[in-house]
C-alpha positions, 0 to 999 in steps of 0.5 A: 308098760304092763300094768300088772304082774305076770301070773306063775304060768306066763313067768314060767313061759318067759323063763322057758324062752329065755333058756331056749335062746340063752342056753340052747342058742335058738333064735328068738322067734323059734324060742316064742314058736317052741314055747307057745306051741304047747299051750293055748294063750290069749292074744293079750297074754302072748303079748305080755310074755313077749314083751317081758321076754323082749325087755329082759333081753334088751337090757340083759346085762343091766338085769343081771347086774341088778341081781349080781350075777354074771351075764353067762349065768343069766340062763340058770338065774331066768327066774331071778330075773323075771323078779328083777323085771317086776321090781324094775317095772314097780310090779309085785313079784311076791308069788313068782318062783325065786321071789323070796331070794330077791335082796331089795336092799342090795337092789337098790344100791346097784340101781343107783350105781347103774343110773351113772353108766349110760352104756349099761343103763341102755343095755348095750354090751361093750363090744357093741359100744366100742364098734358104735363110737368107732363107726358112728361117733356122736350119733352113736348114742342116739342110735343106742338108745333108739335100739333099746326101744321095743320093735313096732309091728308093721304090715306091708299090704300086698298089692296083687290083692289089696290097697293099703286103705282097703286093707286097713278097712278089712282089718278094722272089721276083724278088730285089728287096729292100724294106722298109715305110716307116713312115707311108706306108701305100703305100711300100716302100723298095727296098734292093737294086740290082735292075733294077725296070723289068725286073721281072714286077711292074712289067710286071704294073702292081703299082708305080710308082717314087714318092718317099714324100714324093709319095705323101703328097701325093696321099694328102692328097687322100682321093679316095673312090670315085665322086667327080669328081676333077681332077688339074690339073697332072698331068704324066706322072701319078704322083700321078694313078694314086695317086688312081686307086687311091684311088678303086678305079677308080670315079668320074671322074678327070680328068688335065689339063696344058698339054703333050700329051706328058705326057699321052700319057705318062700314058695309057700308065702308066694302061693298065699300072696298070689305071686305066680311070676316068682321062681326059686333057685338054690345057688348051688356054685359060682355057675348058678350065678354066671349063667345069668350074666348080663341078664337082669334089669334089677338085682337086690343084694340084701346081703347077710349081715351083722343085724346091727340095725335090727336089735329092737327085733332081735335082742338076743343077737346082742349076747352072741358073738357078732364082733367075731363075726364081723370081719367074716360077714364083711368079706362075705359081702364084698364077695357077694357084691363083686361076683353077683353084680355080674347079673345086672345087664347094661342100663340095669340097677343094682341095689345093695342092702343090709339091715346094718347101721354100720358104715363098714357094712355100708357105704364103706363096701359100695365105695370099695366096690365102685373104686374097682368096678368103673362099669357101675355108677353110683345113683344115690343111698339111704341110711334108714336109722332107728333114731331118725325114723323109729323103724328098724335100721337099714341101708341101700345103695342104688348103682347103675352098670353103664358098661359091660 
């Protein structure tokens, strides 16, 4: 926890990010990018601001409750929320805007009441708690509390250019301290507030920032040199580049997505990483998939999902319309799994993955698919949950095509 109060400049940057996210609907990382682009900040200052913003968004409903405002009014009361964050953490807010409007006696009364409401105390909106209880039962409480914790920073060593041990040493020379992540062979956890993306190691393509749980998903694909591998929902390509490392740059690695700008970003990342066997392809229509029927040794389907496993990293998602979108996403996942699975050749493997911890998007989707596709057989699956691992939450299932 931070040991000192924010200055006025930093508090205003917190307010700016909150307004971009809550008023304009910007994704949190975009809110940071916009707000930080116009100012010069030391790494520790930037880290403090991101911590405060993250804390506020992870418990936005609680902080609103403590100053007696409605959730929908959070953005226009952002300065007051910064004040109550200081009070909640035992820090002095006397010099901040709106500090004079803070009602300490009312706050103490509401704080006592809030402690009696576990769901509110954990910063959980009602719609999310309902889904969690329905789908995860007794285990939801532990996951709910785990999702309240700040996300840690993890790196993936780029196998095309270095090893994890070599990366650790190189980063240490630049003042970036890391530690080994047990059970994830490619991962380091960053334990200092150093600026990663200004480092020589980053510019040389030695690592990507990627959650350790995400690294487990790509590891499950087990791509080998010389294979034909398809990452069919590649996005900006974090897992694609991991697969390129597994393949040692040998073989054909096709990264596909429905959005060209993501593939363009992937090209830049692949160039820095030295992943020369990556080919990008836009999914323009169903014909794009049909042309690749029965051609791939491995297909990774990291499908669009609710993101309910990565709320530590994207706490702003809790305050959007995820509950309304969930049925649409579930149908989309079903359609993608049915259609894109055609690319797997006989004897090849499909890895279905989400960044959700909800069975409706995970094992239930797999079971439904297998019931209608006897030419695939189940190998194994894994639930990577925040409560059990401390990582972001992911699901993966490995399926083998045994016939056409």
